[in-house]
mmCIF file of the N, C-alpha and C atoms, coordinates in Angstrom:
data_MODEL
# 
_entry.id   MODEL 
# 
loop_
_atom_site.group_PDB 
_atom_site.id 
_atom_site.type_symbol 
_atom_site.label_atom_id 
_atom_site.label_alt_id 
_atom_site.label_comp_id 
_atom_site.label_asym_id 
_atom_site.label_entity_id 
_atom_site.label_seq_id 
_atom_site.pdbx_PDB_ins_code 
_atom_site.Cartn_x 
_atom_site.Cartn_y 
_atom_site.Cartn_z 
_atom_site.occupancy 
_atom_site.B_iso_or_equiv 
_atom_site.pdbx_formal_charge 
_atom_site.auth_seq_id 
_atom_site.auth_comp_id 
_atom_site.auth_asym_id 
_atom_site.auth_atom_id 
_atom_site.pdbx_PDB_model_num 
ATOM 1   N N  . UNK A 1 1  ? 26.329 8.118   24.646 1.00 0.00 ? 1  UNK A N  1 
ATOM 2   C CA . UNK A 1 1  ? 24.868 7.385   24.801 1.00 0.00 ? 1  UNK A CA 1 
ATOM 3   C C  . UNK A 1 1  ? 24.934 6.507   25.995 1.00 0.00 ? 1  UNK A C  1 
ATOM 4   N N  . UNK A 1 2  ? 25.742 5.306   25.471 1.00 0.00 ? 2  UNK A N  1 
ATOM 5   C CA . UNK A 1 2  ? 26.183 4.142   26.317 1.00 0.00 ? 2  UNK A CA 1 
ATOM 6   C C  . UNK A 1 2  ? 26.001 4.285   27.722 1.00 0.00 ? 2  UNK A C  1 
ATOM 7   N N  . UNK A 1 3  ? 26.835 5.215   28.187 1.00 0.00 ? 3  UNK A N  1 
ATOM 8   C CA . UNK A 1 3  ? 26.827 5.445   29.477 1.00 0.00 ? 3  UNK A CA 1 
ATOM 9   C C  . UNK A 1 3  ? 25.736 5.889   30.282 1.00 0.00 ? 3  UNK A C  1 
ATOM 10  N N  . UNK A 1 4  ? 25.095 6.832   29.700 1.00 0.00 ? 4  UNK A N  1 
ATOM 11  C CA . UNK A 1 4  ? 23.682 7.486   29.696 1.00 0.00 ? 4  UNK A CA 1 
ATOM 12  C C  . UNK A 1 4  ? 22.810 6.538   30.171 1.00 0.00 ? 4  UNK A C  1 
ATOM 13  N N  . UNK A 1 5  ? 22.781 5.521   28.868 1.00 0.00 ? 5  UNK A N  1 
ATOM 14  C CA . UNK A 1 5  ? 21.734 4.530   29.166 1.00 0.00 ? 5  UNK A CA 1 
ATOM 15  C C  . UNK A 1 5  ? 22.114 3.622   30.212 1.00 0.00 ? 5  UNK A C  1 
ATOM 16  N N  . UNK A 1 6  ? 22.955 3.155   30.468 1.00 0.00 ? 6  UNK A N  1 
ATOM 17  C CA . UNK A 1 6  ? 23.818 2.067   31.398 1.00 0.00 ? 6  UNK A CA 1 
ATOM 18  C C  . UNK A 1 6  ? 23.279 2.837   32.826 1.00 0.00 ? 6  UNK A C  1 
ATOM 19  N N  . UNK A 1 7  ? 23.601 4.157   32.946 1.00 0.00 ? 7  UNK A N  1 
ATOM 20  C CA . UNK A 1 7  ? 23.082 5.010   34.194 1.00 0.00 ? 7  UNK A CA 1 
ATOM 21  C C  . UNK A 1 7  ? 21.847 4.919   34.351 1.00 0.00 ? 7  UNK A C  1 
ATOM 22  N N  . UNK A 1 8  ? 20.776 5.320   33.284 1.00 0.00 ? 8  UNK A N  1 
ATOM 23  C CA . UNK A 1 8  ? 19.525 5.293   33.664 1.00 0.00 ? 8  UNK A CA 1 
ATOM 24  C C  . UNK A 1 8  ? 18.982 3.885   33.967 1.00 0.00 ? 8  UNK A C  1 
ATOM 25  N N  . UNK A 1 9  ? 19.572 2.869   33.286 1.00 0.00 ? 9  UNK A N  1 
ATOM 26  C CA . UNK A 1 9  ? 19.115 1.451   33.427 1.00 0.00 ? 9  UNK A CA 1 
ATOM 27  C C  . UNK A 1 9  ? 19.174 0.969   35.176 1.00 0.00 ? 9  UNK A C  1 
ATOM 28  N N  . UNK A 1 10 ? 20.722 1.207   35.483 1.00 0.00 ? 10 UNK A N  1 
ATOM 29  C CA . UNK A 1 10 ? 20.703 1.165   37.081 1.00 0.00 ? 10 UNK A CA 1 
ATOM 30  C C  . UNK A 1 10 ? 19.757 1.985   37.639 1.00 0.00 ? 10 UNK A C  1 
ATOM 31  N N  . UNK A 1 11 ? 19.613 3.354   37.405 1.00 0.00 ? 11 UNK A N  1 
ATOM 32  C CA . UNK A 1 11 ? 18.747 3.912   38.654 1.00 0.00 ? 11 UNK A CA 1 
ATOM 33  C C  . UNK A 1 11 ? 17.332 3.284   38.373 1.00 0.00 ? 11 UNK A C  1 
ATOM 34  N N  . UNK A 1 12 ? 16.751 2.896   37.319 1.00 0.00 ? 12 UNK A N  1 
ATOM 35  C CA . UNK A 1 12 ? 15.616 2.096   37.299 1.00 0.00 ? 12 UNK A CA 1 
ATOM 36  C C  . UNK A 1 12 ? 15.609 0.841   38.128 1.00 0.00 ? 12 UNK A C  1 
ATOM 37  N N  . UNK A 1 13 ? 16.180 0.154   38.203 1.00 0.00 ? 13 UNK A N  1 
ATOM 38  C CA . UNK A 1 13 ? 16.544 -0.714  38.987 1.00 0.00 ? 13 UNK A CA 1 
ATOM 39  C C  . UNK A 1 13 ? 16.705 -0.476  40.419 1.00 0.00 ? 13 UNK A C  1 
ATOM 40  N N  . UNK A 1 14 ? 17.405 0.692   40.959 1.00 0.00 ? 14 UNK A N  1 
ATOM 41  C CA . UNK A 1 14 ? 17.354 1.037   42.400 1.00 0.00 ? 14 UNK A CA 1 
ATOM 42  C C  . UNK A 1 14 ? 15.926 1.383   42.671 1.00 0.00 ? 14 UNK A C  1 
ATOM 43  N N  . UNK A 1 15 ? 15.229 2.269   41.520 1.00 0.00 ? 15 UNK A N  1 
ATOM 44  C CA . UNK A 1 15 ? 13.981 2.965   41.903 1.00 0.00 ? 15 UNK A CA 1 
ATOM 45  C C  . UNK A 1 15 ? 13.120 1.647   42.025 1.00 0.00 ? 15 UNK A C  1 
ATOM 46  N N  . UNK A 1 16 ? 12.735 0.851   41.454 1.00 0.00 ? 16 UNK A N  1 
ATOM 47  C CA . UNK A 1 16 ? 11.874 -0.398  41.350 1.00 0.00 ? 16 UNK A CA 1 
ATOM 48  C C  . UNK A 1 16 ? 12.311 -0.956  42.693 1.00 0.00 ? 16 UNK A C  1 
ATOM 49  N N  . UNK A 1 17 ? 13.393 -1.201  43.023 1.00 0.00 ? 17 UNK A N  1 
ATOM 50  C CA . UNK A 1 17 ? 13.780 -1.944  44.252 1.00 0.00 ? 17 UNK A CA 1 
ATOM 51  C C  . UNK A 1 17 ? 13.360 -1.270  45.520 1.00 0.00 ? 17 UNK A C  1 
ATOM 52  N N  . UNK A 1 18 ? 13.616 0.188   45.306 1.00 0.00 ? 18 UNK A N  1 
ATOM 53  C CA . UNK A 1 18 ? 13.235 0.822   46.703 1.00 0.00 ? 18 UNK A CA 1 
ATOM 54  C C  . UNK A 1 18 ? 11.724 0.887   46.845 1.00 0.00 ? 18 UNK A C  1 
ATOM 55  N N  . UNK A 1 19 ? 11.012 1.206   45.402 1.00 0.00 ? 19 UNK A N  1 
ATOM 56  C CA . UNK A 1 19 ? 9.616  1.108   45.606 1.00 0.00 ? 19 UNK A CA 1 
ATOM 57  C C  . UNK A 1 19 ? 8.948  -0.222  45.853 1.00 0.00 ? 19 UNK A C  1 
ATOM 58  N N  . UNK A 1 20 ? 9.877  -1.338  45.857 1.00 0.00 ? 20 UNK A N  1 
ATOM 59  C CA . UNK A 1 20 ? 8.845  -2.818  46.216 1.00 0.00 ? 20 UNK A CA 1 
ATOM 60  C C  . UNK A 1 20 ? 9.338  -3.251  47.426 1.00 0.00 ? 20 UNK A C  1 
ATOM 61  N N  . UNK A 1 21 ? 10.419 -2.788  48.215 1.00 0.00 ? 21 UNK A N  1 
ATOM 62  C CA . UNK A 1 21 ? 11.099 -3.204  49.344 1.00 0.00 ? 21 UNK A CA 1 
ATOM 63  C C  . UNK A 1 21 ? 11.574 -4.384  48.907 1.00 0.00 ? 21 UNK A C  1 
ATOM 64  N N  . UNK A 1 22 ? 12.119 -4.688  47.553 1.00 0.00 ? 22 UNK A N  1 
ATOM 65  C CA . UNK A 1 22 ? 13.104 -5.618  46.900 1.00 0.00 ? 22 UNK A CA 1 
ATOM 66  C C  . UNK A 1 22 ? 12.228 -6.693  46.992 1.00 0.00 ? 22 UNK A C  1 
ATOM 67  N N  . UNK A 1 23 ? 10.671 -6.588  46.560 1.00 0.00 ? 23 UNK A N  1 
ATOM 68  C CA . UNK A 1 23 ? 10.059 -7.939  46.288 1.00 0.00 ? 23 UNK A CA 1 
ATOM 69  C C  . UNK A 1 23 ? 9.602  -8.041  45.001 1.00 0.00 ? 23 UNK A C  1 
ATOM 70  N N  . UNK A 1 24 ? 9.417  -8.985  44.421 1.00 0.00 ? 24 UNK A N  1 
ATOM 71  C CA . UNK A 1 24 ? 8.838  -9.207  43.107 1.00 0.00 ? 24 UNK A CA 1 
ATOM 72  C C  . UNK A 1 24 ? 7.712  -8.684  42.598 1.00 0.00 ? 24 UNK A C  1 
ATOM 73  N N  . UNK A 1 25 ? 7.370  -7.614  42.069 1.00 0.00 ? 25 UNK A N  1 
ATOM 74  C CA . UNK A 1 25 ? 6.379  -7.095  41.859 1.00 0.00 ? 25 UNK A CA 1 
ATOM 75  C C  . UNK A 1 25 ? 6.063  -6.811  40.694 1.00 0.00 ? 25 UNK A C  1 
ATOM 76  N N  . UNK A 1 26 ? 5.086  -6.865  39.332 1.00 0.00 ? 26 UNK A N  1 
ATOM 77  C CA . UNK A 1 26 ? 4.754  -6.165  38.186 1.00 0.00 ? 26 UNK A CA 1 
ATOM 78  C C  . UNK A 1 26 ? 4.570  -4.648  38.329 1.00 0.00 ? 26 UNK A C  1 
ATOM 79  N N  . UNK A 1 27 ? 5.241  -3.711  37.126 1.00 0.00 ? 27 UNK A N  1 
ATOM 80  C CA . UNK A 1 27 ? 4.812  -2.536  37.259 1.00 0.00 ? 27 UNK A CA 1 
ATOM 81  C C  . UNK A 1 27 ? 4.613  -2.178  35.982 1.00 0.00 ? 27 UNK A C  1 
ATOM 82  N N  . UNK A 1 28 ? 3.156  -1.501  35.871 1.00 0.00 ? 28 UNK A N  1 
ATOM 83  C CA . UNK A 1 28 ? 2.845  -1.098  34.480 1.00 0.00 ? 28 UNK A CA 1 
ATOM 84  C C  . UNK A 1 28 ? 3.687  0.304   33.819 1.00 0.00 ? 28 UNK A C  1 
ATOM 85  N N  . UNK A 1 29 ? 3.810  0.195   32.643 1.00 0.00 ? 29 UNK A N  1 
ATOM 86  C CA . UNK A 1 29 ? 4.824  1.281   31.995 1.00 0.00 ? 29 UNK A CA 1 
ATOM 87  C C  . UNK A 1 29 ? 3.850  2.228   31.290 1.00 0.00 ? 29 UNK A C  1 
ATOM 88  N N  . UNK A 1 30 ? 4.203  3.839   31.822 1.00 0.00 ? 30 UNK A N  1 
ATOM 89  C CA . UNK A 1 30 ? 3.311  4.624   30.993 1.00 0.00 ? 30 UNK A CA 1 
ATOM 90  C C  . UNK A 1 30 ? 3.449  4.410   29.731 1.00 0.00 ? 30 UNK A C  1 
ATOM 91  N N  . UNK A 1 31 ? 2.321  4.929   28.714 1.00 0.00 ? 31 UNK A N  1 
ATOM 92  C CA . UNK A 1 31 ? 2.324  4.718   27.363 1.00 0.00 ? 31 UNK A CA 1 
ATOM 93  C C  . UNK A 1 31 ? 3.176  5.504   26.477 1.00 0.00 ? 31 UNK A C  1 
ATOM 94  N N  . UNK A 1 32 ? 3.594  6.558   26.975 1.00 0.00 ? 32 UNK A N  1 
ATOM 95  C CA . UNK A 1 32 ? 4.823  7.212   26.608 1.00 0.00 ? 32 UNK A CA 1 
ATOM 96  C C  . UNK A 1 32 ? 5.925  7.574   27.364 1.00 0.00 ? 32 UNK A C  1 
ATOM 97  N N  . UNK A 1 33 ? 7.111  7.001   26.845 1.00 0.00 ? 33 UNK A N  1 
ATOM 98  C CA . UNK A 1 33 ? 8.187  7.206   27.520 1.00 0.00 ? 33 UNK A CA 1 
ATOM 99  C C  . UNK A 1 33 ? 9.200  7.918   26.496 1.00 0.00 ? 33 UNK A C  1 
ATOM 100 N N  . UNK A 1 34 ? 9.936  8.609   27.167 1.00 0.00 ? 34 UNK A N  1 
ATOM 101 C CA . UNK A 1 34 ? 11.216 8.939   26.361 1.00 0.00 ? 34 UNK A CA 1 
ATOM 102 C C  . UNK A 1 34 ? 12.259 7.907   25.790 1.00 0.00 ? 34 UNK A C  1 
ATOM 103 N N  . UNK A 1 35 ? 13.103 8.352   24.981 1.00 0.00 ? 35 UNK A N  1 
ATOM 104 C CA . UNK A 1 35 ? 14.144 7.598   24.210 1.00 0.00 ? 35 UNK A CA 1 
ATOM 105 C C  . UNK A 1 35 ? 14.876 6.725   25.345 1.00 0.00 ? 35 UNK A C  1 
ATOM 106 N N  . UNK A 1 36 ? 15.428 7.624   26.200 1.00 0.00 ? 36 UNK A N  1 
ATOM 107 C CA . UNK A 1 36 ? 16.312 7.483   27.132 1.00 0.00 ? 36 UNK A CA 1 
ATOM 108 C C  . UNK A 1 36 ? 15.721 6.257   27.937 1.00 0.00 ? 36 UNK A C  1 
ATOM 109 N N  . UNK A 1 37 ? 14.603 6.317   28.375 1.00 0.00 ? 37 UNK A N  1 
ATOM 110 C CA . UNK A 1 37 ? 13.726 5.477   29.118 1.00 0.00 ? 37 UNK A CA 1 
ATOM 111 C C  . UNK A 1 37 ? 13.639 4.340   28.476 1.00 0.00 ? 37 UNK A C  1 
ATOM 112 N N  . UNK A 1 38 ? 13.388 4.295   27.258 1.00 0.00 ? 38 UNK A N  1 
ATOM 113 C CA . UNK A 1 38 ? 13.238 3.164   26.286 1.00 0.00 ? 38 UNK A CA 1 
ATOM 114 C C  . UNK A 1 38 ? 14.151 2.519   26.246 1.00 0.00 ? 38 UNK A C  1 
ATOM 115 N N  . UNK A 1 39 ? 15.312 3.061   25.889 1.00 0.00 ? 39 UNK A N  1 
ATOM 116 C CA . UNK A 1 39 ? 16.568 2.397   25.721 1.00 0.00 ? 39 UNK A CA 1 
ATOM 117 C C  . UNK A 1 39 ? 17.118 1.730   27.082 1.00 0.00 ? 39 UNK A C  1 
ATOM 118 N N  . UNK A 1 40 ? 16.871 2.494   28.233 1.00 0.00 ? 40 UNK A N  1 
ATOM 119 C CA . UNK A 1 40 ? 17.650 1.828   29.553 1.00 0.00 ? 40 UNK A CA 1 
ATOM 120 C C  . UNK A 1 40 ? 16.415 0.498   29.925 1.00 0.00 ? 40 UNK A C  1 
ATOM 121 N N  . UNK A 1 41 ? 15.188 0.362   29.617 1.00 0.00 ? 41 UNK A N  1 
ATOM 122 C CA . UNK A 1 41 ? 14.351 -0.763  29.863 1.00 0.00 ? 41 UNK A CA 1 
ATOM 123 C C  . UNK A 1 41 ? 15.224 -2.008  28.837 1.00 0.00 ? 41 UNK A C  1 
ATOM 124 N N  . UNK A 1 42 ? 15.495 -1.604  27.503 1.00 0.00 ? 42 UNK A N  1 
ATOM 125 C CA . UNK A 1 42 ? 15.812 -2.698  26.570 1.00 0.00 ? 42 UNK A CA 1 
ATOM 126 C C  . UNK A 1 42 ? 17.221 -3.006  27.190 1.00 0.00 ? 42 UNK A C  1 
ATOM 127 N N  . UNK A 1 43 ? 18.094 -2.201  27.695 1.00 0.00 ? 43 UNK A N  1 
ATOM 128 C CA . UNK A 1 43 ? 19.393 -2.608  28.362 1.00 0.00 ? 43 UNK A CA 1 
ATOM 129 C C  . UNK A 1 43 ? 19.178 -3.205  29.398 1.00 0.00 ? 43 UNK A C  1 
ATOM 130 N N  . UNK A 1 44 ? 18.296 -3.098  30.399 1.00 0.00 ? 44 UNK A N  1 
ATOM 131 C CA . UNK A 1 44 ? 18.245 -3.810  31.679 1.00 0.00 ? 44 UNK A CA 1 
ATOM 132 C C  . UNK A 1 44 ? 17.230 -5.277  31.017 1.00 0.00 ? 44 UNK A C  1 
ATOM 133 N N  . UNK A 1 45 ? 16.288 -5.396  30.251 1.00 0.00 ? 45 UNK A N  1 
ATOM 134 C CA . UNK A 1 45 ? 15.973 -6.479  29.534 1.00 0.00 ? 45 UNK A CA 1 
ATOM 135 C C  . UNK A 1 45 ? 17.158 -7.512  28.894 1.00 0.00 ? 45 UNK A C  1 
ATOM 136 N N  . UNK A 1 46 ? 17.967 -7.084  28.280 1.00 0.00 ? 46 UNK A N  1 
ATOM 137 C CA . UNK A 1 46 ? 19.341 -7.348  27.522 1.00 0.00 ? 46 UNK A CA 1 
ATOM 138 C C  . UNK A 1 46 ? 19.815 -8.135  28.865 1.00 0.00 ? 46 UNK A C  1 
ATOM 139 N N  . UNK A 1 47 ? 20.007 -7.465  29.874 1.00 0.00 ? 47 UNK A N  1 
ATOM 140 C CA . UNK A 1 47 ? 20.946 -7.861  30.615 1.00 0.00 ? 47 UNK A CA 1 
ATOM 141 C C  . UNK A 1 47 ? 20.274 -8.817  31.856 1.00 0.00 ? 47 UNK A C  1 
ATOM 142 N N  . UNK A 1 48 ? 18.951 -8.971  31.602 1.00 0.00 ? 48 UNK A N  1 
ATOM 143 C CA . UNK A 1 48 ? 18.296 -10.063 32.621 1.00 0.00 ? 48 UNK A CA 1 
ATOM 144 C C  . UNK A 1 48 ? 17.920 -9.163  34.239 1.00 0.00 ? 48 UNK A C  1 
ATOM 145 N N  . UNK A 1 49 ? 17.881 -7.926  33.798 1.00 0.00 ? 49 UNK A N  1 
ATOM 146 C CA . UNK A 1 49 ? 17.713 -7.183  35.411 1.00 0.00 ? 49 UNK A CA 1 
ATOM 147 C C  . UNK A 1 49 ? 16.325 -7.208  35.322 1.00 0.00 ? 49 UNK A C  1 
ATOM 148 N N  . UNK A 1 50 ? 15.488 -7.164  34.109 1.00 0.00 ? 50 UNK A N  1 
ATOM 149 C CA . UNK A 1 50 ? 14.034 -7.157  34.363 1.00 0.00 ? 50 UNK A CA 1 
ATOM 150 C C  . UNK A 1 50 ? 13.318 -7.877  33.647 1.00 0.00 ? 50 UNK A C  1 
ATOM 151 N N  . UNK A 1 51 ? 12.468 -8.489  33.696 1.00 0.00 ? 51 UNK A N  1 
ATOM 152 C CA . UNK A 1 51 ? 11.409 -8.971  32.831 1.00 0.00 ? 51 UNK A CA 1 
ATOM 153 C C  . UNK A 1 51 ? 10.253 -8.200  32.099 1.00 0.00 ? 51 UNK A C  1 
ATOM 154 N N  . UNK A 1 52 ? 10.189 -8.131  30.848 1.00 0.00 ? 52 UNK A N  1 
ATOM 155 C CA . UNK A 1 52 ? 9.072  -7.137  30.283 1.00 0.00 ? 52 UNK A CA 1 
ATOM 156 C C  . UNK A 1 52 ? 8.190  -7.969  29.577 1.00 0.00 ? 52 UNK A C  1 
ATOM 157 N N  . UNK A 1 53 ? 6.715  -7.831  29.984 1.00 0.00 ? 53 UNK A N  1 
ATOM 158 C CA . UNK A 1 53 ? 5.718  -8.399  29.384 1.00 0.00 ? 53 UNK A CA 1 
ATOM 159 C C  . UNK A 1 53 ? 4.551  -7.458  29.347 1.00 0.00 ? 53 UNK A C  1 
ATOM 160 N N  . UNK A 1 54 ? 3.770  -7.622  28.045 1.00 0.00 ? 54 UNK A N  1 
ATOM 161 C CA . UNK A 1 54 ? 2.688  -6.821  28.065 1.00 0.00 ? 54 UNK A CA 1 
ATOM 162 C C  . UNK A 1 54 ? 2.862  -5.293  28.397 1.00 0.00 ? 54 UNK A C  1 
ATOM 163 N N  . UNK A 1 55 ? 3.885  -4.673  28.149 1.00 0.00 ? 55 UNK A N  1 
ATOM 164 C CA . UNK A 1 55 ? 3.982  -3.193  28.841 1.00 0.00 ? 55 UNK A CA 1 
ATOM 165 C C  . UNK A 1 55 ? 4.041  -3.199  30.377 1.00 0.00 ? 55 UNK A C  1 
ATOM 166 N N  . UNK A 1 56 ? 4.382  -4.188  31.022 1.00 0.00 ? 56 UNK A N  1 
ATOM 167 C CA . UNK A 1 56 ? 4.746  -4.218  32.218 1.00 0.00 ? 56 UNK A CA 1 
ATOM 168 C C  . UNK A 1 56 ? 6.237  -4.754  32.563 1.00 0.00 ? 56 UNK A C  1 
ATOM 169 N N  . UNK A 1 57 ? 7.010  -4.491  33.653 1.00 0.00 ? 57 UNK A N  1 
ATOM 170 C CA . UNK A 1 57 ? 8.241  -4.833  34.008 1.00 0.00 ? 57 UNK A CA 1 
ATOM 171 C C  . UNK A 1 57 ? 8.185  -5.373  35.627 1.00 0.00 ? 57 UNK A C  1 
ATOM 172 N N  . UNK A 1 58 ? 9.036  -6.209  35.810 1.00 0.00 ? 58 UNK A N  1 
ATOM 173 C CA . UNK A 1 58 ? 9.399  -6.778  36.981 1.00 0.00 ? 58 UNK A CA 1 
ATOM 174 C C  . UNK A 1 58 ? 10.934 -7.080  37.258 1.00 0.00 ? 58 UNK A C  1 
ATOM 175 N N  . UNK A 1 59 ? 11.179 -6.668  38.412 1.00 0.00 ? 59 UNK A N  1 
ATOM 176 C CA . UNK A 1 59 ? 13.056 -6.765  38.746 1.00 0.00 ? 59 UNK A CA 1 
ATOM 177 C C  . UNK A 1 59 ? 13.096 -8.452  38.716 1.00 0.00 ? 59 UNK A C  1 
ATOM 178 N N  . UNK A 1 60 ? 14.350 -8.848  38.179 1.00 0.00 ? 60 UNK A N  1 
ATOM 179 C CA . UNK A 1 60 ? 14.585 -10.289 38.354 1.00 0.00 ? 60 UNK A CA 1 
ATOM 180 C C  . UNK A 1 60 ? 15.498 -10.684 39.617 1.00 0.00 ? 60 UNK A C  1 
ATOM 181 N N  . UNK A 1 61 ? 15.840 -11.212 39.951 1.00 0.00 ? 61 UNK A N  1 
ATOM 182 C CA . UNK A 1 61 ? 17.164 -11.775 41.117 1.00 0.00 ? 61 UNK A CA 1 
ATOM 183 C C  . UNK A 1 61 ? 18.146 -10.921 40.559 1.00 0.00 ? 61 UNK A C  1 
ATOM 184 N N  . UNK A 1 62 ? 18.788 -11.197 39.654 1.00 0.00 ? 62 UNK A N  1 
ATOM 185 C CA . UNK A 1 62 ? 19.679 -10.355 39.085 1.00 0.00 ? 62 UNK A CA 1 
ATOM 186 C C  . UNK A 1 62 ? 19.543 -8.718  39.381 1.00 0.00 ? 62 UNK A C  1 
ATOM 187 N N  . UNK A 1 63 ? 18.544 -8.568  38.898 1.00 0.00 ? 63 UNK A N  1 
ATOM 188 C CA . UNK A 1 63 ? 18.215 -6.826  39.206 1.00 0.00 ? 63 UNK A CA 1 
ATOM 189 C C  . UNK A 1 63 ? 17.904 -6.448  40.501 1.00 0.00 ? 63 UNK A C  1 
ATOM 190 N N  . UNK A 1 64 ? 17.707 -7.181  41.156 1.00 0.00 ? 64 UNK A N  1 
ATOM 191 C CA . UNK A 1 64 ? 17.408 -7.050  42.741 1.00 0.00 ? 64 UNK A CA 1 
ATOM 192 C C  . UNK A 1 64 ? 19.045 -6.980  43.321 1.00 0.00 ? 64 UNK A C  1 
ATOM 193 N N  . UNK A 1 65 ? 19.642 -8.167  42.880 1.00 0.00 ? 65 UNK A N  1 
ATOM 194 C CA . UNK A 1 65 ? 20.974 -8.010  43.455 1.00 0.00 ? 65 UNK A CA 1 
ATOM 195 C C  . UNK A 1 65 ? 21.986 -6.622  43.003 1.00 0.00 ? 65 UNK A C  1 
ATOM 196 N N  . UNK A 1 66 ? 21.624 -6.293  41.707 1.00 0.00 ? 66 UNK A N  1 
ATOM 197 C CA . UNK A 1 66 ? 22.262 -5.304  41.502 1.00 0.00 ? 66 UNK A CA 1 
ATOM 198 C C  . UNK A 1 66 ? 21.603 -3.709  42.188 1.00 0.00 ? 66 UNK A C  1 
ATOM 199 N N  . UNK A 1 67 ? 20.804 -3.836  42.469 1.00 0.00 ? 67 UNK A N  1 
ATOM 200 C CA . UNK A 1 67 ? 20.215 -2.573  43.248 1.00 0.00 ? 67 UNK A CA 1 
ATOM 201 C C  . UNK A 1 67 ? 20.396 -2.583  44.639 1.00 0.00 ? 67 UNK A C  1 
ATOM 202 N N  . UNK A 1 68 ? 20.740 -3.992  45.512 1.00 0.00 ? 68 UNK A N  1 
ATOM 203 C CA . UNK A 1 68 ? 21.025 -4.229  46.663 1.00 0.00 ? 68 UNK A CA 1 
ATOM 204 C C  . UNK A 1 68 ? 22.648 -3.552  46.526 1.00 0.00 ? 68 UNK A C  1 
ATOM 205 N N  . UNK A 1 69 ? 23.612 -3.891  45.733 1.00 0.00 ? 69 UNK A N  1 
ATOM 206 C CA . UNK A 1 69 ? 24.948 -3.264  45.748 1.00 0.00 ? 69 UNK A CA 1 
ATOM 207 C C  . UNK A 1 69 ? 24.986 -1.895  45.329 1.00 0.00 ? 69 UNK A C  1 
ATOM 208 N N  . UNK A 1 70 ? 23.931 -1.282  44.948 1.00 0.00 ? 70 UNK A N  1 
ATOM 209 C CA . UNK A 1 70 ? 24.036 0.118   44.617 1.00 0.00 ? 70 UNK A CA 1 
ATOM 210 C C  . UNK A 1 70 ? 24.318 0.489   43.309 1.00 0.00 ? 70 UNK A C  1 
# 
């Protein structure tokens, strides 16, 4: 499951990067997320790829760098 979580977290970084054109923007999270998505967000927060605040996420510089590398 760890590989699946890691892939989902990386996809999340890439999708947020594409949606924001690489800019720092806060995104509200849906209230009902599946377990994999919750784990992916937690994984990304632990690695400081995103910041989570009040059910919103924002890419960090590290998250943008990761997304740019693919």
